[in-house]
VMD Tcl script that draws the C-alpha trace (Angstrom):
set ca {
  {0.80 -34.63 -12.68}
  {1.28 -31.47 -11.37}
  {-1.77 -29.94 -12.36}
  {-3.92 -32.71 -10.66}
  {-1.46 -32.35 -7.64}
  {-2.06 -28.67 -7.48}
  {-5.57 -28.28 -8.02}
  {-5.96 -30.92 -5.35}
  {-4.04 -29.16 -2.86}
  {-6.40 -25.70 -3.71}
  {-9.87 -28.30 -2.73}
  {-8.09 -28.82 0.50}
  {-7.31 -25.25 1.12}
  {-11.12 -24.78 0.03}
  {-12.65 -27.47 2.39}
  {-10.52 -26.42 5.22}
  {-11.28 -22.81 5.02}
  {-15.31 -23.96 4.88}
  {-15.10 -26.01 7.88}
  {-12.71 -23.22 10.24}
  {-15.33 -20.56 8.97}
  {-18.56 -22.32 9.92}
  {-17.18 -23.87 13.20}
  {-15.21 -20.38 13.94}
  {-18.38 -18.53 13.65}
  {-21.03 -20.42 14.97}
  {-18.79 -21.64 17.89}
  {-17.73 -18.34 18.73}
  {-21.41 -16.26 18.20}
  {-22.43 -19.32 21.03}
  {-19.82 -18.40 22.89}
  {-18.31 -21.75 23.58}
  {-14.52 -22.68 23.29}
  {-14.93 -25.92 22.55}
  {-14.34 -25.38 18.89}
  {-11.42 -23.43 18.99}
  {-8.67 -26.49 18.65}
  {-10.71 -27.22 15.48}
  {-10.24 -23.80 13.72}
  {-7.00 -23.91 14.58}
  {-5.79 -26.96 12.56}
  {-8.12 -25.37 10.01}
  {-6.10 -22.33 9.72}
  {-2.78 -24.55 9.55}
  {-4.41 -26.88 6.99}
  {-5.81 -24.14 4.78}
  {-2.53 -22.04 5.02}
  {-0.35 -25.66 4.75}
  {-2.40 -26.11 1.28}
  {-2.12 -22.73 -0.37}
  {1.35 -23.04 -0.11}
  {2.12 -26.27 -1.04}
  {0.01 -25.32 -3.96}
  {2.08 -22.29 -4.86}
  {5.06 -24.45 -4.45}
  {3.79 -27.34 -7.30}
  {3.02 -24.54 -9.82}
  {6.91 -22.81 -9.39}
  {8.29 -26.10 -9.00}
  {5.48 -26.47 -12.84}
  {7.19 -23.09 -14.03}
  {10.60 -24.20 -13.49}
  {10.60 -27.35 -15.00}
  {8.75 -26.12 -18.04}
  {5.24 -28.52 -17.16}
  {3.56 -27.11 -20.40}
  {0.78 -29.41 -19.66}
  {-0.50 -27.29 -17.01}
  {-2.53 -24.61 -18.56}
  {-0.76 -21.83 -16.83}
  {2.61 -22.65 -17.23}
  {1.73 -22.96 -21.57}
  {0.51 -19.44 -21.08}
  {3.57 -17.92 -19.44}
  {6.56 -20.09 -19.23}
  {8.94 -20.08 -21.61}
  {12.72 -21.92 -22.04}
  {14.43 -19.07 -23.08}
  {13.14 -16.89 -20.22}
  {15.87 -16.79 -17.25}
  {14.84 -18.34 -13.91}
  {14.56 -15.62 -11.57}
  {11.78 -14.41 -14.34}
  {10.45 -17.66 -14.58}
  {10.07 -18.10 -10.99}
  {8.27 -14.66 -10.34}
  {6.10 -15.41 -13.43}
  {4.17 -17.17 -10.93}
  {2.27 -13.88 -9.92}
  {2.94 -12.20 -13.97}
  {-0.75 -13.37 -15.24}
  {-4.15 -13.41 -13.92}
  {-4.53 -16.61 -12.56}
  {-0.90 -17.11 -10.96}
  {-1.38 -13.88 -8.90}
  {-4.80 -15.35 -7.14}
  {-2.56 -18.63 -6.31}
  {-0.39 -16.23 -5.16}
  {-2.74 -14.02 -3.24}
  {-4.03 -17.36 -1.43}
  {-0.41 -18.38 -0.62}
  {-0.28 -14.88 1.10}
  {-3.92 -15.01 2.50}
  {-2.84 -18.07 4.07}
  {0.57 -17.07 5.63}
  {-1.04 -13.77 7.55}
  {-4.24 -16.03 8.72}
  {-1.56 -18.39 10.23}
  {0.90 -15.78 11.36}
  {-2.35 -13.88 13.10}
  {-3.67 -17.32 14.48}
  {0.37 -18.03 16.31}
  {0.89 -14.82 17.51}
  {-2.49 -14.42 19.17}
  {-3.05 -18.26 20.23}
  {-3.05 -17.91 23.45}
  {-5.97 -14.93 23.72}
  {-9.16 -15.44 24.13}
  {-10.71 -18.63 22.24}
  {-14.09 -16.74 21.68}
  {-12.47 -13.46 20.19}
  {-9.68 -15.68 18.39}
  {-12.72 -18.11 16.91}
  {-14.67 -15.24 15.44}
  {-11.83 -12.96 14.00}
  {-10.17 -16.70 12.44}
  {-13.44 -17.64 11.23}
  {-14.16 -14.36 9.34}
  {-10.50 -14.26 7.76}
  {-11.42 -18.19 6.76}
  {-14.31 -16.96 5.27}
  {-12.43 -14.46 3.42}
  {-10.15 -17.32 2.22}
  {-13.04 -19.79 1.23}
  {-14.01 -16.91 -1.27}
  {-10.35 -16.98 -2.90}
  {-9.86 -20.43 -2.95}
  {-13.07 -21.15 -4.89}
  {-11.79 -18.40 -7.38}
  {-8.72 -20.50 -7.88}
  {-10.75 -23.75 -8.18}
  {-13.20 -22.15 -10.58}
  {-13.19 -19.21 -12.56}
  {-9.36 -18.41 -12.12}
  {-8.51 -21.92 -12.30}
  {-4.44 -22.25 -13.52}
  {-4.38 -25.96 -13.35}
  {-6.13 -26.72 -16.57}
  {-4.76 -29.51 -18.60}
  {-3.23 -28.76 -22.31}
  {-3.79 -31.00 -25.05}
  {-2.12 -31.62 -27.14}
  {0.89 -30.49 -24.81}
  {3.22 -27.25 -26.35}
  {6.49 -27.53 -26.77}
  {7.63 -23.72 -25.45}
  {5.67 -20.85 -24.40}
  {5.74 -17.31 -24.46}
  {6.87 -16.30 -21.50}
  {5.72 -13.74 -18.59}
  {4.63 -10.24 -19.88}
  {7.14 -8.42 -21.18}
  {6.67 -5.28 -18.57}
  {7.50 -7.83 -15.53}
  {10.68 -8.48 -17.22}
  {12.33 -5.30 -18.04}
  {12.90 -4.36 -14.65}
  {14.11 -6.07 -11.45}
  {11.48 -3.55 -9.45}
  {8.50 -5.95 -10.76}
  {10.09 -8.80 -9.05}
  {9.50 -6.90 -5.86}
  {6.92 -4.59 -6.52}
  {3.79 -6.95 -6.78}
  {4.78 -8.97 -3.63}
  {4.64 -5.62 -1.47}
  {1.34 -4.47 -2.92}
  {-0.08 -7.92 -2.51}
  {1.26 -8.22 1.25}
  {-0.41 -4.41 1.47}
  {-3.65 -5.96 0.11}
  {-4.17 -8.99 1.38}
  {-2.77 -7.68 5.05}
  {-6.05 -6.10 5.09}
  {-7.97 -9.32 5.71}
  {-7.02 -9.14 9.21}
  {-8.16 -6.11 10.80}
  {-11.62 -6.78 8.87}
  {-11.43 -10.03 10.50}
  {-10.95 -8.15 14.30}
  {-13.18 -5.76 13.11}
  {-16.02 -8.15 12.28}
  {-15.06 -9.87 15.08}
  {-15.49 -6.56 17.47}
  {-18.74 -6.10 16.42}
  {-20.29 -9.78 16.18}
  {-19.12 -9.73 19.80}
  {-20.36 -6.52 20.99}
  {-17.23 -5.55 22.39}
  {-14.46 -2.44 21.58}
  {-11.74 -2.33 24.26}
  {-8.31 -2.28 23.98}
  {-7.89 -6.01 23.61}
  {-9.39 -5.72 20.24}
  {-7.94 -2.45 19.49}
  {-4.43 -3.52 19.90}
  {-4.16 -6.24 17.44}
  {-6.62 -4.36 15.35}
  {-4.19 -1.47 15.04}
  {-1.13 -3.49 14.73}
  {-2.20 -5.68 11.96}
  {-3.33 -2.43 10.23}
  {0.05 -0.68 10.65}
  {1.67 -4.01 9.10}
  {-0.81 -4.05 6.27}
  {-0.15 -0.52 5.86}
  {3.83 -0.13 5.89}
  {3.73 -3.18 2.82}
  {0.65 -1.16 0.79}
  {3.02 2.28 1.42}
  {6.13 0.06 -0.10}
  {4.17 -1.33 -2.96}
  {3.28 1.87 -3.62}
  {6.23 3.34 -3.87}
  {7.67 0.75 -5.67}
  {5.22 0.64 -8.02}
  {5.78 4.57 -9.08}
  {9.41 4.09 -8.97}
  {8.70 1.24 -11.70}
  {6.65 3.45 -13.54}
  {9.84 6.34 -13.61}
  {12.51 3.81 -14.62}
  {11.06 1.29 -16.91}
  {7.79 3.05 -19.16}
  {10.06 5.51 -20.08}
  {7.21 8.62 -19.95}
  {9.30 11.24 -17.47}
  {6.62 10.55 -14.78}
  {5.80 8.35 -11.77}
  {2.13 8.98 -11.11}
  {-0.65 9.40 -13.49}
  {-3.73 8.83 -11.66}
  {-4.32 5.29 -13.37}
  {-7.42 3.82 -12.39}
  {-5.01 0.96 -10.82}
  {-2.71 3.46 -9.35}
  {-5.89 4.60 -7.43}
  {-6.83 1.31 -6.59}
  {-4.10 0.93 -4.15}
  {-3.80 4.66 -3.03}
  {-7.70 4.42 -1.64}
  {-7.32 1.81 0.97}
  {-3.85 3.54 2.00}
  {-5.67 7.03 2.60}
  {-8.43 4.97 4.88}
  {-5.90 3.10 6.67}
  {-3.89 6.11 7.49}
  {-7.22 7.73 8.62}
  {-8.18 4.88 10.71}
  {-4.42 4.54 12.67}
  {-5.01 8.27 13.48}
  {-8.56 7.48 14.72}
  {-7.39 4.52 17.20}
  {-5.21 7.39 18.85}
  {-8.70 9.29 19.50}
  {-10.39 6.11 20.49}
  {-7.85 4.60 22.81}
  {-6.87 8.24 24.68}
  {-10.61 9.81 24.82}
  {-13.08 7.02 24.12}
  {-14.43 8.49 21.36}
  {-15.22 7.98 17.20}
  {-15.82 3.92 18.39}
  {-18.04 3.79 15.26}
  {-15.75 5.96 13.17}
  {-13.05 3.72 13.59}
  {-14.67 0.29 12.98}
  {-15.84 2.34 9.75}
  {-12.45 2.99 8.60}
  {-11.14 -0.56 9.24}
  {-13.62 -2.15 7.51}
  {-13.89 0.07 4.63}
  {-9.84 -0.24 3.65}
  {-10.62 -3.99 3.50}
  {-13.68 -3.41 1.28}
  {-11.37 -1.02 -1.31}
  {-8.68 -3.79 -1.63}
  {-11.55 -5.85 -2.71}
  {-12.83 -3.45 -5.38}
  {-9.48 -2.25 -5.94}
  {-8.59 -6.22 -6.81}
  {-11.66 -6.47 -8.81}
  {-10.63 -2.93 -11.20}
  {-7.14 -4.73 -11.54}
  {-8.06 -8.17 -12.49}
  {-11.69 -7.95 -14.37}
  {-9.80 -6.15 -17.22}
  {-12.89 -3.50 -16.96}
  {-10.54 -0.67 -17.28}
  {-7.51 0.14 -19.67}
  {-4.18 0.34 -17.94}
  {-0.29 -0.63 -17.86}
  {-0.70 -2.56 -14.55}
  {-4.51 -4.14 -15.08}
  {-4.70 -7.82 -16.48}
  {-6.89 -8.73 -19.49}
  {-10.42 -9.09 -19.65}
  {-11.50 -12.48 -17.23}
  {-14.27 -14.14 -16.19}
  {-13.68 -13.26 -12.91}
  {-15.21 -9.58 -12.72}
  {-18.67 -10.72 -12.42}
  {-17.54 -12.89 -9.20}
  {-15.63 -10.21 -7.67}
  {-18.76 -7.88 -7.80}
  {-20.93 -10.61 -6.05}
  {-18.15 -10.54 -3.50}
  {-17.96 -7.17 -3.02}
  {-21.85 -6.65 -2.73}
  {-21.72 -9.29 -0.05}
  {-19.10 -7.51 2.08}
  {-21.05 -3.98 2.02}
  {-24.10 -5.63 2.90}
  {-22.39 -7.27 5.91}
  {-20.63 -4.56 6.76}
  {-23.20 -1.75 6.49}
  {-25.79 -4.41 8.44}
  {-22.94 -5.11 11.23}
  {-22.30 -1.17 11.79}
  {-25.95 -0.35 11.98}
  {-26.96 -3.32 14.45}
  {-23.55 -2.47 16.32}
  {-23.57 1.33 15.55}
  {-26.01 2.51 18.59}
  {-24.11 0.28 20.87}
  {-20.62 2.30 20.05}
  {-21.50 5.18 22.51}
  {-18.53 7.54 22.68}
  {-17.43 7.48 26.65}
  {-15.46 10.92 25.85}
  {-16.41 14.13 23.97}
  {-14.52 16.84 22.03}
  {-13.94 19.52 24.87}
  {-12.09 22.04 22.21}
  {-11.69 22.83 18.51}
  {-8.22 23.35 19.71}
  {-7.41 19.86 20.93}
  {-5.35 17.19 19.47}
  {-8.47 15.16 19.02}
  {-10.12 17.82 17.17}
  {-6.95 17.83 14.85}
  {-7.32 14.15 13.95}
  {-11.06 14.37 13.58}
  {-9.98 17.06 11.02}
  {-7.06 15.10 9.71}
  {-9.28 12.38 8.89}
  {-11.88 14.43 7.35}
  {-9.27 15.21 5.44}
  {-8.54 11.99 4.29}
  {-11.97 10.60 3.15}
  {-12.73 13.89 1.09}
  {-9.28 12.60 -1.05}
  {-10.85 9.45 -0.73}
  {-13.98 10.00 -2.27}
  {-12.69 12.60 -4.59}
  {-9.70 9.68 -5.95}
  {-13.07 7.11 -5.82}
  {-15.28 9.31 -8.01}
  {-13.10 10.09 -10.34}
  {-12.23 6.75 -11.00}
  {-15.50 4.82 -11.40}
  {-17.17 8.00 -13.29}
  {-15.86 6.54 -16.64}
  {-16.95 3.24 -16.17}
  {-20.49 4.27 -14.61}
  {-20.92 6.57 -17.31}
  {-19.98 4.05 -20.05}
  {-22.54 1.89 -18.60}
  {-25.54 3.92 -18.29}
  {-25.06 6.28 -20.69}
  {-23.16 4.23 -23.05}
  {-20.55 7.28 -23.47}
  {-17.24 6.84 -22.43}
  {-15.60 9.98 -20.60}
  {-12.13 10.58 -19.95}
  {-11.20 12.00 -15.93}
  {-7.84 13.08 -16.17}
  {-4.95 14.69 -14.18}
  {-6.45 17.90 -13.69}
  {-9.40 16.78 -11.86}
  {-7.77 14.81 -9.47}
  {-5.19 17.62 -8.64}
  {-7.45 20.23 -7.81}
  {-8.48 18.13 -4.30}
  {-5.50 16.13 -3.99}
  {-2.87 18.98 -3.84}
  {-5.24 20.98 -1.43}
  {-5.88 17.76 0.53}
  {-1.94 16.96 0.98}
  {-1.06 20.47 2.02}
  {-3.99 20.31 4.43}
  {-2.24 16.75 6.12}
  {1.19 18.39 5.98}
  {-0.23 21.38 7.76}
  {-2.02 18.82 10.37}
  {0.80 16.91 10.91}
  {2.51 19.58 12.17}
  {-0.41 21.44 14.32}
  {-1.55 17.67 15.76}
  {1.94 17.22 17.51}
  {1.53 20.26 19.37}
  {-1.96 20.58 20.74}
  {-2.63 18.77 24.10}
  {-5.36 16.35 24.45}
  {-8.34 18.21 25.96}
  {-8.24 22.04 26.52}
  {-5.23 23.78 25.66}
  {-3.40 26.60 27.45}
  {-3.50 29.55 24.80}
  {-0.25 31.35 26.13}
  {1.69 27.86 25.96}
  {0.27 26.84 22.39}
  {1.75 30.38 21.02}
  {5.37 29.70 22.71}
  {4.96 25.47 21.36}
  {4.28 27.09 17.78}
  {6.68 30.59 17.67}
  {9.55 28.60 16.47}
  {8.58 26.08 13.69}
  {6.27 28.93 12.60}
  {9.46 31.16 11.97}
  {11.24 28.09 10.30}
  {8.40 27.89 7.86}
  {8.65 31.41 7.12}
  {12.19 31.72 6.47}
  {12.36 28.24 4.41}
  {9.56 30.15 2.44}
  {11.64 33.21 2.00}
  {14.71 31.56 0.79}
  {13.20 29.38 -1.72}
  {11.90 32.70 -2.67}
  {14.72 34.37 -2.94}
  {16.50 31.33 -5.02}
  {14.43 32.23 -7.81}
  {11.52 29.54 -6.90}
  {7.97 30.43 -7.96}
  {4.63 29.32 -7.52}
  {2.31 29.28 -4.30}
  {1.57 26.07 -3.92}
  {5.26 24.92 -4.24}
  {6.28 27.24 -1.97}
  {3.39 26.57 0.68}
  {4.22 23.01 0.87}
  {8.07 23.72 1.58}
  {7.29 26.29 4.24}
  {5.04 23.84 5.59}
  {7.78 21.07 5.17}
  {10.18 23.14 7.38}
  {7.11 24.04 10.08}
  {6.38 20.52 10.38}
  {10.06 19.03 10.07}
  {11.25 21.37 13.32}
  {7.95 20.20 15.03}
  {8.28 16.63 14.66}
  {12.02 16.00 15.40}
  {11.20 18.34 18.62}
  {8.82 15.43 19.82}
  {11.55 12.99 18.85}
  {13.95 14.28 21.06}
  {11.21 15.03 24.29}
  {11.49 12.93 27.33}
  {8.80 10.75 27.67}
  {6.94 11.86 30.59}
  {4.62 9.70 32.71}
  {1.02 11.32 33.22}
  {-0.14 9.47 36.53}
  {-3.37 11.03 36.88}
  {-4.56 9.86 33.29}
  {-4.32 5.95 34.59}
  {-6.00 4.36 37.69}
  {-3.58 1.23 37.25}
  {-0.22 0.83 39.99}
  {3.06 2.65 39.06}
  {4.43 -0.28 37.32}
  {1.56 -0.80 35.15}
  {1.30 3.26 34.25}
  {5.21 3.51 33.37}
  {4.79 0.38 31.13}
  {1.92 1.59 28.96}
  {3.15 4.93 28.99}
  {6.60 3.52 27.39}
  {4.74 1.52 25.27}
  {2.53 4.83 24.02}
  {5.57 6.55 23.61}
  {7.11 3.86 21.72}
  {4.43 3.98 19.31}
  {4.60 7.87 19.24}
  {8.14 7.91 18.27}
  {7.88 5.55 15.55}
  {4.85 7.72 14.31}
  {7.19 10.51 14.02}
  {9.97 8.71 12.01}
  {6.99 7.88 9.84}
  {5.84 11.62 9.59}
  {9.49 12.74 8.20}
  {9.32 10.06 5.71}
  {6.21 11.08 4.32}
  {7.29 15.29 4.71}
  {10.04 13.90 2.67}
  {7.82 12.12 -0.32}
  {5.45 15.16 -0.34}
  {8.19 17.98 -0.72}
  {9.85 15.50 -3.38}
  {6.19 15.42 -5.13}
  {5.99 19.11 -4.79}
  {9.32 19.92 -6.35}
  {9.56 17.13 -8.90}
  {6.18 17.92 -10.45}
  {6.37 22.09 -9.97}
  {9.95 22.62 -11.41}
  {10.53 19.59 -14.03}
  {12.48 20.66 -17.33}
  {11.79 18.87 -20.47}
  {12.91 19.38 -24.01}
  {13.25 16.95 -27.10}
  {14.62 16.36 -30.21}
  {16.28 14.42 -33.26}
  {20.02 13.91 -33.33}
  {22.08 12.91 -35.99}
  {25.79 11.65 -34.75}
  {27.78 14.36 -33.62}
  {24.86 16.44 -32.65}
  {24.11 18.05 -29.16}
  {20.82 18.37 -27.12}
  {21.23 20.90 -24.19}
  {18.52 21.28 -21.33}
  {19.14 22.83 -17.96}
  {22.87 23.42 -18.27}
  {23.01 19.64 -19.23}
  {24.43 18.99 -22.85}
  {24.14 15.56 -24.26}
  {25.84 14.58 -27.55}
  {24.84 11.51 -29.69}
  {27.81 9.08 -30.36}
  {25.56 6.33 -32.16}
  {24.01 3.29 -31.35}
  {24.81 -0.16 -30.26}
  {22.58 -3.09 -30.26}
  {22.70 -6.73 -28.17}
  {20.99 -9.65 -27.35}
  {20.32 -11.53 -23.52}
  {18.77 -14.79 -23.09}
  {15.05 -13.60 -23.13}
  {15.46 -10.24 -25.43}
  {17.14 -7.97 -27.56}
  {18.22 -4.38 -27.42}
  {19.04 -1.04 -29.32}
  {20.96 1.56 -27.39}
  {21.55 5.35 -27.95}
  {24.89 6.32 -26.90}
  {25.06 9.51 -25.51}
  {28.12 11.85 -24.26}
  {26.77 13.88 -21.32}
  {28.05 16.64 -19.87}
  {26.76 18.00 -16.08}
  {26.67 21.72 -15.35}
  {29.16 21.03 -13.35}
  {31.52 20.27 -16.03}
  {31.33 16.12 -15.20}
  {31.29 13.99 -17.76}
  {29.08 10.55 -18.12}
  {28.18 7.89 -20.70}
  {24.26 7.55 -20.77}
  {22.63 4.85 -22.74}
  {19.19 4.79 -22.69}
  {17.69 1.42 -25.13}
  {14.52 -0.31 -26.07}
  {14.03 -3.84 -25.94}
  {12.49 -6.25 -27.88}
  {10.37 -9.36 -26.63}
  {9.59 -12.39 -28.37}
  {5.65 -11.83 -27.00}
  {5.40 -8.17 -27.80}
  {5.05 -6.60 -30.82}
  {5.87 -3.05 -29.56}
  {9.45 -2.42 -27.83}
  {9.51 -1.35 -24.22}
  {11.68 1.43 -23.34}
  {14.42 1.56 -20.48}
  {15.36 5.14 -19.79}
  {18.66 5.99 -18.68}
  {18.44 8.06 -15.78}
  {21.68 10.01 -13.74}
  {20.41 10.37 -10.30}
  {21.87 12.79 -7.42}
  {20.43 13.99 -4.61}
  {19.45 17.53 -6.17}
  {17.90 16.51 -9.41}
  {17.48 13.47 -11.66}
  {18.43 13.76 -15.52}
  {16.00 11.53 -17.09}
  {15.97 10.32 -20.77}
  {14.19 8.57 -23.09}
  {15.28 6.96 -26.79}
  {11.75 7.34 -28.47}
  {12.42 6.17 -32.12}
  {15.55 5.53 -34.58}
  {16.97 5.27 -37.67}
  {19.74 3.09 -38.69}
  {19.33 4.33 -42.30}
  {19.13 7.87 -41.67}
  {22.02 7.55 -38.84}
  {19.64 9.32 -36.43}
  {17.57 9.14 -32.96}
  {14.86 10.74 -31.26}
  {14.67 11.37 -27.20}
  {12.80 12.80 -24.44}
  {14.80 14.54 -21.76}
  {13.68 15.62 -18.60}
  {15.40 17.10 -15.37}
  {13.44 15.98 -12.22}
  {14.27 18.00 -9.01}
  {14.69 15.82 -5.77}
  {12.57 13.39 -7.32}
  {14.53 10.41 -6.11}
  {14.18 11.72 -2.44}
  {10.14 9.78 -3.16}
  {12.15 6.45 -3.03}
  {14.68 7.33 -0.44}
  {11.53 7.92 1.95}
  {11.14 4.02 2.21}
  {13.99 3.43 4.96}
  {12.23 5.80 7.51}
  {8.64 4.55 6.53}
  {10.34 0.87 7.45}
  {11.87 2.03 10.47}
  {9.35 4.40 11.66}
  {6.95 1.32 11.62}
  {9.29 -1.13 13.24}
  {9.55 0.94 15.83}
  {6.04 1.17 16.34}
  {5.58 -2.66 16.09}
  {8.56 -3.68 18.22}
  {7.19 -5.68 21.38}
  {7.83 -4.64 24.75}
  {8.23 -7.44 27.12}
  {7.45 -5.49 30.35}
  {4.72 -3.71 28.99}
  {3.34 -6.61 27.83}
  {3.61 -8.35 31.44}
  {2.07 -5.42 33.46}
  {-0.58 -5.06 31.04}
  {-1.60 -8.65 31.16}
  {-1.99 -8.33 34.77}
  {-4.23 -5.23 34.42}
  {-7.74 -5.06 33.16}
  {-7.36 -3.72 29.71}
  {-10.97 -4.89 29.78}
  {-13.67 -5.25 26.82}
  {-15.01 -1.74 27.69}
  {-18.38 -3.77 26.38}
  {-20.63 -1.81 24.59}
  {-23.73 -3.43 25.78}
  {-23.39 -5.22 28.84}
  {-21.01 -7.56 27.35}
  {-18.49 -9.68 29.70}
  {-15.16 -8.00 30.74}
  {-12.15 -9.53 29.06}
  {-8.40 -9.86 29.41}
  {-6.04 -9.60 26.33}
  {-2.31 -8.54 25.57}
  {-2.38 -4.20 24.12}
}
mol new
graphics top color blue
foreach p $ca { graphics top sphere $p radius 0.5 }
foreach p [lrange $ca 0 end-1] q [lrange $ca 1 end] { graphics top cylinder $p $q radius 0.2 }
display resetview
């Protein structure tokens, strides 16, 4: 019953998406508003069907309906309720079904927020998004169908992937990552609509910018939570390994970040129009590439699913996206004529352009290193490995360049600068940066790159804090609108700028933490008998023996260690190995003692009850927790930038923010 109902709902979603995509795109291209009500109904229908289908699957999981193929694949009567629910995204078919739910929610949210805006604009955007929905609904109904019937019906199942049950972070990490991935569908739909209409003004850029920022925030949180999970669960003493699936999430983050900076130049100077839209399209294409890498099973990774039949289908869809994107840019590209020009290499627009080039260079390097082993094996039949040194060769100097530009950009003016003023603006931040570097060197820190990073972090932090407290200036000469409209628009920009600087502080925190934790990490290992001690960086760890236990979904063996910190404090730490019925190998849970300055990280590698000993890996990571503690700053800054301003909206609705037509398009009004 559940299987038939769920499959029927997916088919209903496919029908709604197909109808809405056809009506929206055809009516939008004909510049007819007659189809808009039908497109909206299709949106509600698609979202409703996807939501109901997911609810049916959760019900089947909770009630242990093993007649449904997916429940038989990941369900178990011994699995706790919480992990039973989240097993919805623990395997390939369920994750695609969950993807469809998020997509339906995103499209419905976009339709609701912008329901009163220009119908022709909305039809094209929603039609494009629903066209993407057609593909994913087809996947759920076909190659990734979770609703197949089991015969005979098993009495029990193996339970979800043990890695999903090993830490609470796996309950929240995948949904945030999916919200980031799927969220890129919305800016893709808006960008395609703008290109199809031949218009790209503030009426188009405002929603494009906002919805990219929403997806960017979720993707950022998802990446950081994934790094935290790798650190807290896998026990290998790290949080980022340039794993292909890690890279898959990093790639669209890079292009989306470049896009949001590029929109400032497009808005302020009417430049980089083609470049900005190219980044918006590339961000979505890279999310599909990342989804293919994660779910096709072609890469070996702890994050990826096993081999499946959806790989060829994803490749076809990826090819279609590339052809459509390139064709749109090629046909409409000549119409995207810049209205401004780069007046000086010492201007803010120049710094943002260089910022974009750095981001794209890092993107290309990561993409090449990720795909090269696969291409080499396919073409030459030789499997090669691209390791951390390759990625760091570009990522480390690229990250430092981004950090430097985060400080330089806010100081530089739009247009031609006054050199004397610039020198005064840079004097104090540069002095602080030099002092920070000198202090770090004096306390014994060494290494060119980490010292350069810490000095630049001081430089950037001073500039960012100064910009945060600087008064809002209304520059009347930059706008032809009336006083109230100019004030409203300036306040809106100031709010976005303030939020952006808060986000910058979070990024500085991450970069400093990565530099410190990777450059000054301490490590030791050893096998201890009861009563023996291992020492590292002032910590003393005395082995006190083993303990074991049983939980509803697993058993475990833990080692008891009495730890004395460099400051003389005593604590007990219990690294453990967890055993799951479905897994032949144990999954470790390291013990981590976290402080603001450093983490003591202990992994239990092996033990012998007969010999009475246990083997440990021990690390001391400086400042690593700052990576996860950056999340509140990223969230706060993004919410400030996104928070609606009613007065600004009212003022702008009465002004012609216009479509800024590319080639004779009709001017439109839209809420900024």
